[in-house]
C-alpha positions in Angstrom: 19.9 18.0 -10.3 16.5 17.6 -12.0 14.2 14.5 -11.5 15.1 13.1 -15.1 18.8 13.7 -14.3 18.5 11.9 -10.9 17.7 8.7 -13.3 20.7 8.8 -15.2 22.6 8.7 -11.8 21.1 5.2 -11.0 23.3 2.0 -10.8 23.3 -0.3 -14.0 20.7 -2.9 -14.1 22.1 -6.3 -13.2 20.8 -9.8 -13.7 20.7 -12.8 -11.4 19.7 -16.1 -12.9 17.5 -18.2 -10.3 18.3 -21.8 -10.8 15.9 -22.7 -8.5 13.0 -21.3 -10.6 14.8 -21.0 -13.9 14.0 -17.3 -14.2 16.1 -14.1 -14.6 15.8 -11.3 -12.0 17.0 -7.7 -12.5 18.3 -5.7 -9.8 20.4 -2.7 -9.1 22.9 -2.4 -6.3 25.3 0.7 -5.0 27.8 -0.8 -2.6 28.8 1.6 0.1 30.2 -0.3 3.1 29.9 -3.8 4.6 27.3 -2.8 6.8 23.8 -4.1 6.3 22.1 -2.6 3.3 18.7 -1.3 2.5 16.5 -3.3 0.1 13.9 -1.5 -1.6 10.8 -3.2 -3.3 8.6 -1.3 -5.7 5.1 -0.9 -6.7 2.8 -2.0 -9.4 3.4 1.2 -11.4 7.2 1.2 -10.9 10.4 -0.7 -11.0 13.6 -0.6 -9.5 14.1 3.1 -11.2 11.4 4.1 -8.7 14.1 4.4 -6.0 16.4 6.7 -7.9 15.8 9.3 -4.8 16.6 6.8 -2.5 20.0 5.7 -4.3 21.0 9.3 -4.4 20.3 10.0 -0.7 21.8 7.0 0.6 24.9 6.9 -1.7 27.3 8.1 0.8 25.7 6.6 3.8 24.5 3.2 3.0 24.5 0.2 0.6 21.2 -0.1 -1.3 19.6 -2.6 -3.5 16.5 -2.2 -5.5 15.0 -5.5 -6.8 12.6 -5.9 -9.9 9.4 -7.9 -9.3 8.7 -10.7 -11.9 7.7 -9.0 -15.0 9.3 -5.6 -14.0 12.3 -4.2 -15.3 14.2 -7.0 -16.9 13.0 -9.5 -14.7 11.2 -12.4 -16.3 7.3 -12.4 -16.1 6.2 -15.6 -14.2 2.9 -16.8 -12.8 4.2 -16.9 -9.2 2.3 -16.2 -5.9 3.9 -13.9 -3.2 5.5 -16.4 -1.2 7.4 -17.8 -4.3 8.5 -14.3 -5.1 9.7 -13.8 -1.6 12.0 -16.8 -2.3 13.5 -15.2 -5.5 14.2 -12.2 -3.4 15.8 -14.4 -0.6 17.6 -16.4 -3.6 19.0 -13.4 -5.0 20.2 -11.7 -1.7 21.8 -15.0 -0.6 23.7 -15.0 -4.0 25.1 -11.5 -3.2 26.4 -13.0 0.1 23.7 -10.5 2.1 22.6 -12.1 5.5 21.0 -9.2 7.1 19.3 -6.2 5.7 16.7 -3.4 6.4 13.8 -3.7 4.0 11.5 -0.9 2.3 8.4 -2.3 0.5 6.2 0.2 -1.3 2.3 -0.6 -2.3 2.7 -4.3 -4.2 6.4 -4.2 -2.8 4.8 -3.6 0.7 2.8 -6.8 0.3 6.1 -8.7 -0.9 7.7 -7.1 2.1 5.5 -8.5 4.6 5.9 -12.0 3.4 9.9 -11.7 3.1 10.0 -10.6 6.7 7.8 -13.4 7.9 9.3 -16.3 5.8 13.0 -15.0 6.2 12.8 -13.2 9.6 16.2 -13.8 10.6 17.3 -11.9 7.7 15.1 -8.8 7.9 16.4 -6.1 10.7 14.0 -3.5 10.3 10.9 -3.4 8.1 9.2 -0.3 6.5 5.8 -0.7 4.9 5.0 2.3 2.6 1.2 2.8 1.3 0.4 -0.6 1.5 -2.0 -3.5 2.7 -2.6 -7.1 3.0 -3.7 -8.3 -0.3 -7.1 -8.9 -1.7 -7.5 -12.5 -0.5 -9.1 -13.8 -3.7 -9.1 -17.6 -4.7 -6.3 -18.8 -6.5 -8.2 -19.5 -9.4 -9.9 -16.1 -9.6 -9.8 -14.2 -13.1 -7.9 -11.0 -13.1 -9.6 -8.3 -10.9 -11.5 -5.9 -13.3 -9.3 -3.0 -12.7 -6.2 -5.0 -13.6 -7.9 -6.6 -16.7 -8.7 -3.0 -17.7 -5.3 -1.9 -17.1 -4.2 -4.9 -19.6 -6.6 -3.8 -22.3 -5.2 -0.1 -22.0 -1.6 -1.7 -22.4 -2.4 -3.4 -25.5 -4.1 -0.4 -27.1 -1.7 2.5 -25.9 1.5 3.7 -26.7 4.3 3.7 -24.1 4.0 7.2 -23.3 0.3 7.4 -23.5 0.2 4.4 -21.0 2.7 6.0 -18.7 1.1 9.2 -18.4 -2.6 7.6 -17.9 -1.3 5.3 -15.0 0.2 8.4 -13.2 -3.1 10.5 -13.8 -5.0 7.6 -12.2 -2.8 7.0 -9.2 -2.0 11.0 -8.4 -4.9 13.1 -10.0 -3.9 16.0 -7.9 -0.3 16.0 -8.8 0.9 19.5 -10.1 4.7 18.9 -10.1 5.4 18.5 -13.7 9.0 16.9 -13.0 7.7 14.3 -10.6 4.8 13.5 -13.1 7.4 13.1 -15.7 9.8 11.1 -13.5 6.8 8.5 -12.8 5.2 8.4 -16.0 8.6 7.4 -17.6 9.1 4.7 -15.5 5.4 3.7 -15.9 6.1 3.5 -19.6 8.1 0.4 -19.1 5.1 -1.8 -17.7 4.4 -4.7 -20.0 1.4 -7.0 -20.2 3.5 -9.5 -18.2 4.0 -7.0 -15.6 0.3 -6.4 -15.2 -0.3 -10.3 -15.2 2.6 -11.4 -12.9 2.0 -8.5 -10.6 -1.7 -8.6 -10.6 -2.3 -12.2 -10.0 0.3 -12.1 -7.0 -1.5 -9.3 -5.3 -4.9 -10.3 -5.8 -4.5 -13.9 -4.4 -2.5 -12.6 -1.4 -3.7 -12.4 2.2 -1.0 -11.8 4.9 -3.1 -11.8 7.8 -1.4 -15.3 8.9 2.1 -14.4 7.9 2.1 -11.1 9.8 1.6 -13.1 13.1 5.2 -14.1 12.4 6.5 -10.4 11.9 8.2 -9.2 15.0 10.9 -7.0 13.7 10.8 -3.2 14.5 8.3 -1.9 11.7 7.4 1.6 10.5 4.2 2.0 8.5 4.1 5.2 6.4 0.8 6.6 4.9 0.3 9.4 2.4 -2.4 11.7 3.5 -3.7 12.0 0.0 -3.5 8.1 -1.1 -6.5 7.3 -3.3 -5.1 3.8 -4.2 -4.8 2.4 -0.5 -8.0 3.0 1.2 -8.1 3.8 5.0 -9.8 0.8 5.6 -7.1 -1.5 4.2 -4.3 0.5 5.7 -6.2 0.1 9.2 -6.3 -3.5 9.1 -2.7 -3.8 8.2 -2.1 -1.7 11.2 -4.4 -3.8 13.3 -2.4 -6.8 12.5 0.9 -5.2 13.3 0.0 -3.4 16.7 3.8 -3.1 17.6 4.2 -0.9 14.5 4.9 2.7 14.5 2.7 4.8 12.1 3.6 7.9 10.4 1.4 9.7 7.9 3.2 12.0 5.3 1.3 15.1 4.7 0.3 16.5 1.4 1.4 13.3 -0.7 -0.6 10.5 -2.5 0.6 6.9 -3.4 4.3 8.1 -4.2 5.7 9.5 -1.2 9.2 8.2 -2.2 9.5 11.1 -5.0 6.5 13.4 -4.2 8.4 14.4 -1.2 11.7 12.3 -1.1 13.1 14.6 1.6 10.4 13.4 4.2 10.3 10.2 2.8 14.0 9.6 3.1 14.1 11.4 6.7 11.5 9.0 8.0 13.1 5.8 6.9 16.6 7.0 7.8 15.5 7.9 11.4 13.7 4.8 11.9 16.8 2.6 10.7 19.0 4.7 13.1 16.9 4.5 15.8 
């Protein structure tokens, strides 16, 4: 099965109408059994489709839920901080009757996962943080960071295909696998101006330092040996704030190990959850 066929195997998108925030949140779910599910939170260049390889891998092993951040997938764009988005995630899972879950967050989703684990600690069983850091800690009224404002201008001018390809070229300049490139760029084509504003503002005002003091769940930090998006300095600061966490560097992958080498990524998280 090639990468594009895997996308076709994804569960259908569903919508949760959040009454507290008056917002729609989209998500995908594959129910396998009544044991605790795995919840996946995507990065800034992705959406719930990003986890297609994980849906495939766990389809006969664990229930899987992938949630779209505000502005991504069919989730409404909104000017919310990460603490409010974490509440959205909790509201959705509560509505589904899920009281306990394992949590995987990648990049932007890893920042969100830190807040979910801190603020709803009784619900999170184990935590995986993939290619992420603690946020940019800018004041709430700061303008959109230059890399994000530039991305916003590119989104306004480019076609979907042009924008999707550009995002992946910048994220993974050494990527040679054409199927993986197509997989990632097709997903990035769906990014909107609302995605960039919602995700960018939430990340740039975030500093998880205080929240991480409350994260005591078993934790695995995954790093890509060729990741050019999350610097070693930012990654190391996260590790220092979670001294109890296990750290694993995946070889020969950049900022998208969940599909660059899905076998090693899935084995790492499955082994950790089963330990």
